[in-house]
KEKOLRO-548443 format. One record per atom (N, C-alpha, C, O, CB): atom name; x, y, z; residue in one letter. Coordinates in nm, 3 decimals. Each point is the difference from the previous one (the first is absolute). Glycine has a CB too. Layout:
REM residues N
R   at         x         y         z   aa
R   CA         X         Y         Z    A
...
***
This chain:
REM residues 90
R   at         x         y         z   aa
R    N    -9.636    -7.978    15.850    M
R   CA     0.105     0.044     0.054    M
R    C     0.067     0.082     0.101    M
R    O    -0.067     0.094     0.043    M
R   CB     0.024    -0.154    -0.201    M
R    N     0.161     0.046     0.203    D
R   CA    -0.030    -0.005     0.150    D
R    C     0.142     0.102     0.027    D
R    O     0.119     0.003    -0.032    D
R   CB    -0.265    -0.292     0.090    D
R    N     0.023     0.390     0.042    E
R   CA     0.153     0.152     0.009    E
R    C     0.139    -0.077     0.111    E
R    O     0.013    -0.084     0.089    E
R   CB    -0.243     0.380    -0.064    E
R    N     0.292    -0.220    -0.086    Y
R   CA     0.154    -0.067     0.118    Y
R    C     0.110     0.153     0.017    Y
R    O     0.033     0.099    -0.066    Y
R   CB    -0.001    -0.433    -0.075    Y
R    N    -0.020     0.302     0.212    E
R   CA     0.090     0.146     0.040    E
R    C     0.154    -0.005     0.015    E
R    O     0.071    -0.049     0.087    E
R   CB    -0.271     0.111     0.047    E
R    N     0.223    -0.011    -0.222    I
R   CA     0.197    -0.064     0.027    I
R    C     0.070     0.099     0.068    I
R    O    -0.071     0.100     0.006    I
R   CB     0.117    -0.222    -0.235    I
R    N     0.053     0.138     0.280    D
R   CA     0.041     0.055     0.132    D
R    C     0.157     0.034    -0.109    D
R    O     0.069    -0.102    -0.002    D
R   CB    -0.227    -0.066     0.288    D
R    N     0.215     0.272    -0.362    V
R   CA     0.146    -0.057    -0.084    V
R    C     0.062     0.135     0.071    V
R    O    -0.055     0.046     0.101    V
R   CB     0.002    -0.195    -0.392    V
R    N     0.169     0.208     0.234    V
R   CA     0.136     0.098     0.004    V
R    C    -0.061     0.054    -0.128    V
R    O    -0.035    -0.070    -0.096    V
R   CB     0.281    -0.057     0.217    V
R    N    -0.257     0.275    -0.110    I
R   CA    -0.010     0.039    -0.130    I
R    C     0.131     0.125     0.011    I
R    O     0.025     0.023     0.119    I
R   CB    -0.329    -0.096    -0.172    I
R    N     0.373     0.141    -0.025    N
R   CA     0.119     0.040     0.057    N
R    C     0.050    -0.003     0.140    N
R    O     0.014     0.103     0.065    N
R   CB    -0.057     0.004    -0.235    N
R    N     0.070    -0.219     0.212    G
R   CA     0.029     0.029     0.105    G
R    C    -0.039     0.021     0.103    G
R    O     0.060     0.044     0.098    G
R   CB     0.013    -0.018    -0.206    G
R    N    -0.231    -0.069     0.091    A
R   CA    -0.072     0.018     0.137    A
R    C    -0.136    -0.098     0.030    A
R    O    -0.068    -0.039    -0.095    A
R   CB     0.156     0.296     0.070    A
R    N    -0.108    -0.277     0.104    P
R   CA    -0.169    -0.114    -0.026    P
R    C    -0.004     0.088    -0.052    P
R    O     0.067     0.102    -0.017    P
R   CB    -0.205    -0.252     0.172    P
R    N    -0.015     0.074    -0.203    D
R   CA    -0.105     0.048    -0.041    D
R    C    -0.131    -0.114    -0.021    D
R    O     0.030    -0.118     0.015    D
R   CB     0.146     0.303    -0.110    D
R    N    -0.358    -0.142     0.050    K
R   CA    -0.044    -0.135    -0.003    K
R    C    -0.073     0.027    -0.113    K
R    O    -0.038     0.115    -0.022    K
R   CB     0.036    -0.206     0.259    K
R    N    -0.026    -0.011    -0.320    L
R   CA    -0.055     0.026    -0.138    L
R    C    -0.105    -0.155    -0.036    L
R    O     0.039    -0.116     0.011    L
R   CB     0.221     0.297    -0.100    L
R    N    -0.404    -0.131     0.044    K
R   CA    -0.038    -0.113     0.026    K
R    C    -0.039    -0.026    -0.191    K
R    O     0.012     0.055    -0.109    K
R   CB    -0.103    -0.032     0.439    K
R    N     0.057    -0.103    -0.286    T
R   CA    -0.045    -0.065    -0.206    T
R    C    -0.118    -0.107     0.045    T
R    O    -0.008    -0.035     0.118    T
R   CB     0.310     0.010    -0.288    T
R    N    -0.411    -0.033     0.051    Y
R   CA    -0.024    -0.106     0.027    Y
R    C    -0.022    -0.100    -0.159    Y
R    O    -0.023     0.013    -0.121    Y
R   CB    -0.071     0.106     0.383    Y
R    N     0.130    -0.247    -0.125    C
R   CA     0.084    -0.106    -0.126    C
R    C    -0.107    -0.132     0.025    C
R    O    -0.118     0.014     0.029    C
R   CB     0.443     0.063    -0.009    C
R    N    -0.260    -0.198    -0.038    G
R   CA    -0.084    -0.084     0.009    G
R    C     0.035    -0.104     0.069    G
R    O    -0.062    -0.091     0.055    G
R   CB    -0.012     0.168    -0.226    G
R    N     0.252    -0.030     0.151    S
R   CA     0.075    -0.090     0.141    S
R    C     0.174     0.093     0.026    S
R    O     0.081     0.067    -0.064    S
R   CB    -0.217    -0.392    -0.029    S
R    N     0.110     0.259     0.256    I
R   CA     0.109     0.081    -0.060    I
R    C     0.157     0.015    -0.031    I
R    O     0.077     0.092     0.028    I
R   CB    -0.248    -0.033     0.051    I
R    N     0.194    -0.198    -0.153    Y
R   CA     0.109    -0.024    -0.100    Y
R    C    -0.048     0.156    -0.092    Y
R    O     0.106     0.045    -0.044    Y
R   CB    -0.073    -0.385     0.037    Y
R    N    -0.159     0.441    -0.039    S
R   CA    -0.055     0.062    -0.122    S
R    C     0.050     0.098     0.095    S
R    O     0.049     0.105    -0.044    S
R   CB    -0.261    -0.215    -0.123    S
R    N     0.205     0.087     0.298    A
R   CA     0.004     0.238     0.071    A
R    C     0.129    -0.041    -0.023    A
R    O     0.046     0.091    -0.069    A
R   CB    -0.227     0.053     0.325    A
R    N     0.292    -0.252    -0.235    I
R   CA     0.143     0.033     0.033    I
R    C     0.043     0.006    -0.179    I
R    O     0.072     0.094    -0.034    I
R   CB    -0.020    -0.241     0.332    I
R    N    -0.075     0.098    -0.352    D
R   CA    -0.020     0.059    -0.185    D
R    C    -0.034     0.112    -0.037    D
R    O     0.050     0.060    -0.095    D
R   CB    -0.117    -0.232     0.049    D
R    N    -0.056     0.226     0.145    S
R   CA     0.001     0.195    -0.101    S
R    C     0.076     0.061     0.083    S
R    O     0.034     0.112    -0.040    S
R   CB    -0.281    -0.051    -0.060    S
R    N     0.298    -0.099     0.231    M
R   CA     0.129     0.072     0.062    M
R    C     0.138    -0.004    -0.070    M
R    O     0.062     0.106    -0.002    M
R   CB    -0.173    -0.161     0.206    M
R    N     0.141    -0.004    -0.235    L
R   CA     0.067    -0.034    -0.105    L
R    C    -0.030     0.085    -0.140    L
R    O     0.098     0.052    -0.054    L
R   CB    -0.093    -0.276     0.183    L
R    N    -0.081     0.233    -0.165    G
R   CA     0.018     0.145    -0.089    G
R    C    -0.003     0.091     0.038    G
R    O    -0.040     0.077    -0.087    G
R   CB    -0.026    -0.132    -0.035    G
R    N     0.099     0.134     0.263    I
R   CA    -0.036     0.040    -0.019    I
R    C     0.155     0.066     0.070    I
R    O     0.041    -0.024     0.114    I
R   CB    -0.324    -0.053    -0.183    I
R    N     0.340     0.149    -0.016    E
R   CA     0.201     0.042    -0.009    E
R    C    -0.007     0.053     0.159    E
R    O     0.039    -0.073     0.091    E
R   CB     0.045     0.202    -0.405    E
R    N    -0.131    -0.009     0.336    M
R   CA     0.027     0.039     0.104    M
R    C    -0.006    -0.049     0.147    M
R    O     0.030     0.074     0.094    M
R   CB    -0.067     0.050    -0.255    M
R    N    -0.010    -0.272     0.175    V
R   CA    -0.050    -0.065     0.084    V
R    C     0.186    -0.044     0.059    V
R    O     0.059    -0.040    -0.100    V
R   CB    -0.374    -0.037    -0.027    V
R    N     0.372     0.076     0.201    E
R   CA     0.122    -0.045    -0.002    E
R    C     0.008    -0.140     0.084    E
R    O     0.074    -0.093    -0.030    E
R   CB     0.008     0.342    -0.004    E
R    N    -0.152    -0.247     0.119    E
R   CA     0.011    -0.125     0.129    E
R    C    -0.202    -0.030    -0.004    E
R    O    -0.094     0.078    -0.014    E
R   CB     0.387     0.047     0.243    E
R    N    -0.283    -0.289    -0.207    I
R   CA    -0.141    -0.026     0.027    I
R    C     0.000    -0.031     0.132    I
R    O     0.101    -0.070     0.002    I
R   CB    -0.166    -0.006    -0.215    I
R    N     0.024     0.078     0.330    I
R   CA     0.011     0.005     0.142    I
R    C    -0.097    -0.167     0.059    I
R    O     0.025    -0.112     0.045    I
R   CB    -0.008     0.457    -0.048    I
R    N    -0.144    -0.250    -0.040    S
R   CA    -0.102    -0.110     0.023    S
R    C    -0.127    -0.011    -0.084    S
R    O    -0.005     0.081    -0.092    S
R   CB     0.087    -0.059     0.310    S
R    N    -0.177    -0.098    -0.208    V
R   CA    -0.124    -0.011    -0.083    V
R    C    -0.055    -0.043     0.068    V
R    O     0.033    -0.100     0.065    V
R   CB     0.006     0.085    -0.246    V
R    N    -0.211     0.118     0.195    K
R   CA    -0.122    -0.018     0.131    K
R    C    -0.126    -0.003    -0.118    K
R    O    -0.049     0.090    -0.068    K
R   CB     0.160     0.086     0.336    K
R    N    -0.135    -0.302    -0.262    R
R   CA    -0.151    -0.063    -0.108    R
R    C    -0.142     0.074     0.121    R
R    O    -0.034    -0.075     0.091    R
R   CB     0.166    -0.271    -0.222    R
R    N    -0.209     0.499     0.120    T
R   CA    -0.106    -0.006     0.110    T
R    C    -0.102    -0.074     0.008    T
R    O    -0.083     0.014     0.090    T
R   CB     0.132     0.156    -0.082    T
R    N    -0.060    -0.271    -0.111    I
R   CA    -0.129    -0.022     0.019    I
R    C    -0.009    -0.115     0.133    I
R    O    -0.095    -0.025     0.074    I
R   CB     0.040     0.091    -0.354    I
R    N     0.202    -0.126     0.277    D
R   CA     0.009    -0.095     0.119    D
R    C     0.115     0.084     0.129    D
R    O     0.014    -0.046     0.113    D
R   CB    -0.057    -0.210    -0.313    D
R    N     0.107     0.368     0.155    N
R   CA     0.115     0.073     0.069    N
R    C     0.133    -0.093    -0.007    N
R    O     0.099     0.021     0.070    N
R   CB    -0.273     0.104     0.098    N
R    N     0.155    -0.279    -0.308    K
R   CA     0.134    -0.119     0.047    K
R    C     0.123     0.102    -0.085    K
R    O     0.000     0.042    -0.115    K
R   CB    -0.144    -0.367     0.108    K
R    N     0.228     0.340     0.102    I
R   CA     0.145     0.058    -0.049    I
R    C     0.074    -0.075     0.002    I
R    O     0.026    -0.094     0.076    I
R   CB    -0.037     0.266    -0.020    I
R    N     0.082    -0.100    -0.212    W
R   CA     0.142    -0.108    -0.021    W
R    C     0.137     0.088     0.048    W
R    O     0.007     0.121    -0.020    W
R   CB    -0.118    -0.261    -0.225    W
R    N     0.197     0.078     0.298    D
R   CA     0.137     0.097     0.028    D
R    C     0.090    -0.072    -0.168    D
R    O     0.014    -0.112    -0.048    D
R   CB     0.010     0.129     0.433    D
R    N     0.014     0.111    -0.421    V
R   CA     0.088    -0.029    -0.102    V
R    C     0.076     0.080    -0.046    V
R    O    -0.003     0.028    -0.119    V
R   CB    -0.120    -0.146     0.079    V
R    N     0.177     0.152     0.093    K
R   CA     0.067     0.115     0.076    K
R    C     0.165    -0.052    -0.059    K
R    O     0.075     0.070    -0.069    K
R   CB    -0.275    -0.020     0.334    K
R    N     0.222    -0.162    -0.226    D
R   CA     0.149    -0.036    -0.071    D
R    C    -0.027    -0.036    -0.165    D
R    O     0.106    -0.036    -0.050    D
R   CB    -0.001    -0.083     0.299    D
R    N    -0.184     0.119    -0.319    M
R   CA    -0.036    -0.047    -0.096    M
R    C     0.087     0.135    -0.101    M
R    O    -0.024     0.118     0.026    M
R   CB    -0.235    -0.284     0.079    M
R    N     0.359     0.129    -0.219    D
R   CA     0.079     0.043    -0.110    D
R    C    -0.138     0.033    -0.090    D
R    O    -0.072    -0.062    -0.077    D
R   CB     0.330    -0.095     0.103    D
R    N    -0.251     0.289     0.028    I
R   CA    -0.052     0.069    -0.159    I
R    C     0.031     0.057    -0.161    I
R    O    -0.065     0.033    -0.099    I
R   CB     0.001    -0.004     0.287    I
R    N     0.195    -0.041    -0.150    D
R   CA     0.073     0.044    -0.068    D
R    C    -0.002    -0.128    -0.099    D
R    O    -0.034     0.010    -0.118    D
R   CB     0.155     0.168     0.286    D
R    N    -0.083    -0.294    -0.109    Y
R   CA     0.015    -0.121    -0.096    Y
R    C    -0.146    -0.063    -0.012    Y
R    O    -0.008    -0.075    -0.098    Y
R   CB     0.268     0.021     0.170    Y
R    N    -0.384     0.065     0.007    L
R   CA    -0.112     0.014    -0.057    L
R    C    -0.035     0.064    -0.158    L
R    O    -0.012    -0.055    -0.110    L
R   CB    -0.006     0.057     0.360    L
R    N     0.009     0.124    -0.210    R
R   CA     0.022     0.095    -0.117    R
R    C     0.080    -0.040    -0.185    R
R    O    -0.033     0.019    -0.117    R
R   CB     0.052     0.128     0.385    R
R    N     0.145    -0.237    -0.162    S
R   CA     0.020    -0.038    -0.136    S
R    C    -0.032    -0.129    -0.051    S
R    O     0.066    -0.056    -0.088    S
R   CB     0.086     0.201     0.111    S
R    N    -0.239    -0.185     0.023    L
R   CA    -0.014    -0.146    -0.058    L
R    C    -0.176     0.070    -0.052    L
R    O    -0.088    -0.072    -0.048    L
R   CB     0.284    -0.174     0.251    L
R    N    -0.205     0.332    -0.188    R
R   CA    -0.159     0.082    -0.050    R
R    C    -0.002     0.053    -0.153    R
R    O    -0.091     0.000    -0.083    R
R   CB     0.062     0.106     0.338    R
R    N     0.222    -0.040    -0.267    Q
R   CA    -0.041     0.010    -0.106    Q
R    C     0.060    -0.038    -0.093    Q
R    O     0.025     0.062    -0.103    Q
R   CB    -0.111     0.062     0.180    Q
R    N     0.137    -0.320    -0.025    E
R   CA     0.012    -0.093    -0.132    E
R    C    -0.090    -0.074    -0.043    E
R    O     0.033    -0.091    -0.076    E
R   CB     0.145     0.079     0.122    E
R    N    -0.351     0.033    -0.003    M
R   CA    -0.083    -0.022     0.001    M
R    C    -0.060     0.026    -0.125    M
R    O    -0.044     0.115    -0.009    M
R   CB     0.072    -0.108     0.222    M
R    N    -0.045    -0.093    -0.333    D
R   CA    -0.115     0.048    -0.084    D
R    C    -0.089     0.039     0.025    D
R    O    -0.048    -0.061     0.095    D
R   CB     0.093    -0.032    -0.180    D
R    N    -0.137     0.214     0.033    D
R   CA    -0.100     0.060     0.052    D
R    C    -0.071    -0.069    -0.091    D
R    O    -0.074    -0.034     0.092    D
R   CB     0.139     0.250     0.012    D
R    N    -0.116    -0.271    -0.202    N
R   CA    -0.052    -0.062    -0.076    N
R    C    -0.065    -0.131     0.122    N
R    O    -0.107    -0.015     0.059    N
R   CB     0.280     0.116    -0.305    N
R    N    -0.066    -0.161     0.241    L
R   CA    -0.021    -0.126     0.072    L
R    C    -0.070     0.018     0.122    L
R    O    -0.081    -0.079     0.048    L
R   CB     0.274    -0.005    -0.142    L
R    N    -0.151     0.212     0.150    L
R   CA    -0.120     0.030     0.131    L
R    C    -0.093    -0.031    -0.043    L
R    O    -0.061    -0.107    -0.001    L
R   CB     0.120     0.273     0.103    L
R    N    -0.085    -0.025    -0.162    A
R   CA    -0.122     0.003    -0.039    A
R    C    -0.129    -0.178    -0.053    A
R    O    -0.112    -0.036     0.035    A
R   CB     0.283     0.320    -0.104    A
R    N    -0.105    -0.321     0.009    D
R   CA    -0.040    -0.104     0.011    D
R    C    -0.064    -0.051     0.115    D
R    O    -0.121     0.006     0.024    D
R   CB     0.264    -0.010    -0.168    D
R    N    -0.027    -0.061     0.233    A
R   CA    -0.036    -0.036     0.114    A
R    C    -0.050     0.067     0.085    A
R    O     0.019    -0.042     0.114    A
R   CB     0.099    -0.067    -0.155    A
R    N    -0.185     0.215     0.031    F
R   CA    -0.074     0.061     0.084    F
R    C    -0.152    -0.036    -0.049    F
R    O    -0.102    -0.024     0.065    F
R   CB     0.293     0.208    -0.011    F
R    N    -0.161    -0.178    -0.214    K
R   CA    -0.168    -0.025    -0.081    K
R    C    -0.028    -0.148     0.025    K
R    O    -0.113    -0.042    -0.026    K
R   CB     0.134     0.217    -0.200    K
R    N     0.112    -0.294     0.296    T
R   CA    -0.082    -0.102     0.007    T
R    C    -0.060    -0.014     0.180    T
R    O    -0.053    -0.099     0.049    T
R   CB     0.204    -0.021    -0.293    T
R    N    -0.122     0.244     0.310    V
R   CA    -0.013    -0.040     0.115    V
R    C    -0.142     0.051     0.033    V
R    O    -0.083    -0.065     0.063    V
R   CB     0.336     0.056    -0.012    V
R    N    -0.269     0.124    -0.097    E
R   CA    -0.117     0.055    -0.036    E
R    C    -0.102    -0.118    -0.043    E
R    O    -0.117    -0.023     0.031    E
R   CB     0.247     0.243    -0.100    E
R    N    -0.049    -0.277    -0.005    D
R   CA    -0.170    -0.136    -0.091    D
R    C    -0.023    -0.097     0.103    D
R    O    -0.095    -0.078     0.001    D
R   CB     0.167     0.036    -0.290    D
R    N     0.039     0.052     0.394    L
R   CA    -0.035    -0.089     0.096    L
R    C    -0.049    -0.014     0.166    L
R    O    -0.024    -0.090     0.079    L
R   CB     0.158     0.053    -0.257    L
R    N    -0.132     0.250     0.176    Y
R   CA    -0.120     0.020     0.104    Y
R    C    -0.085    -0.043     0.039    Y
R    O    -0.045    -0.096    -0.063    Y
R   CB     0.076     0.197     0.022    Y
R    N    -0.077    -0.073     0.122    I
R   CA    -0.140    -0.053     0.087    I
R    C    -0.052     0.080     0.073    I
R    O     0.038     0.004     0.117    I
R   CB     0.025    -0.192    -0.099    I
R    N    -0.168     0.280    -0.065    D
R   CA    -0.046     0.073     0.065    D
R    C    -0.121    -0.043     0.102    D
R    O    -0.121    -0.006    -0.025    D
R   CB     0.223     0.132    -0.160    D
R    N    -0.029    -0.156     0.313    T
R   CA    -0.114    -0.013     0.160    T
R    C    -0.072     0.105     0.006    T
R    O    -0.119    -0.004     0.035    T
R   CB     0.263    -0.103     0.121    T
R    N    -0.102     0.181    -0.178    I
R   CA    -0.111     0.090     0.027    I
R    C    -0.137     0.115    -0.011    I
R    O    -0.064     0.088     0.055    I
R   CB     0.236    -0.186    -0.019    I
R    N    -0.150    -0.002    -0.178    H
R   CA    -0.103     0.016    -0.049    H
R    C    -0.082    -0.099    -0.040    H
R    O    -0.108     0.027    -0.051    H
R   CB     0.208     0.135     0.018    H
***
């Protein structure tokens, strides 16, 4: 898992949050689950300082898509990903 620093807007003001995820997609998804996050501006993976500029992302649309997902199918998908994971560190 990597550390991600995410520039967001909360209550109309810029803020910075951290999350630990396996991918940029999971980092964004974790922000979608925080209702007080009004906007996602950028995401930085701290291990290599790679930055994604996502300020034009439609967070409301992504949240609506997320609500349509069947949680059981999502859990099964994550299990499949875990089965495919190869630990290259140990």
